[in-house]
N, C-alpha and C positions, 0 to 999 in steps of 0.2 A: 717234521723231520724231512730233510732233503734226501731224495734218492740219489744214488751214485750211478754213473755211467761206467760200465766195464768196457774198455777198449782193447780189443784183441789184436795183437800184432801177427803178421804172417808166420813169424818164427814160433810164436806161442801156439798158434793153431796147429802147426805140425806136431809139436810136442804133446798137445792135448789129444790129437788123433792117435798118436803112438801110444799114449797112456791108456786111452779108453779101449784100444784094441787089445792091449796086454791085460787090462783089468776090466772086462765088461761088467763084472759084478759091482764096480764102483760108479757106474754111469748115473744111477738114480741119486746117490748121495752127492756126486759131483754137481749135478744140475740143481739139486736142492741148495747146496752151498752157494752156488752163484746167485740164486734168487735171494737168499738171506744177505749175501754180500752187498747186493744192490740197495737193500733197504737199511742195513746196519752192519758195516764192516767190523764193528767191535762187539757183535752179539757174542755172549759168553761161549756158546758151543763151538765157535770158530777158533777159539784160543789164539786170537790175533796178537802178535807181539812183534816188536822192533827187532831187527837183526843187528849183529855186531860185526866188527872186523871189516873184511873187504865187501860185505853186503850191507854195511851201515847205510841207513837211509831207505832201506827196503823193509818190508814186513813179511811175516809168514802167517798163513792161516791153515788150519787143519781140516782135511777132508775126513780123516779118522785118525787114530793113534799112529798109523803107519805112513800115511800119505799126506803131503803138504803141497801148498801152492805159494810161491814167492811172488809178492805183489809190490808194485811201485804205486804209492798213493800220491795223487796230485790234488791235494785237498782244496786249493783255492778254485779249482775248476770242477770239483766233485767228480773226479775221474779216477778210476782204478785201472791199472795196466798190469795184467798177469805177466810174469817174466819167465817162470819155470814151474813145472809140475812133476811130482814123483815122490819117491821115498826120501830118506834123509840125504840122498845124493843131490837133491835140489840145491843144497847149499854149496856145492862144489863146482858150479858152472863157471 
């Protein structure tokens, strides 16, 4: 199985910092999710799914039942680009 490279944009890193400051209790789960994502972005506990509507072409993965990360998959380069992180408001950026 091929590992994936997670490529963080400066915009996402700002969102990540804000999210982790607001939710320090999510830090361990978040970093565990990133490790799993690099190995298998479709691992069942991530609940990875395609998005519809204006976010068509993007995917969502779950940190837990409340928080999500919206991701752009570039499968031919084995690259994952996080786009947004947060609660269900992640779908309204």
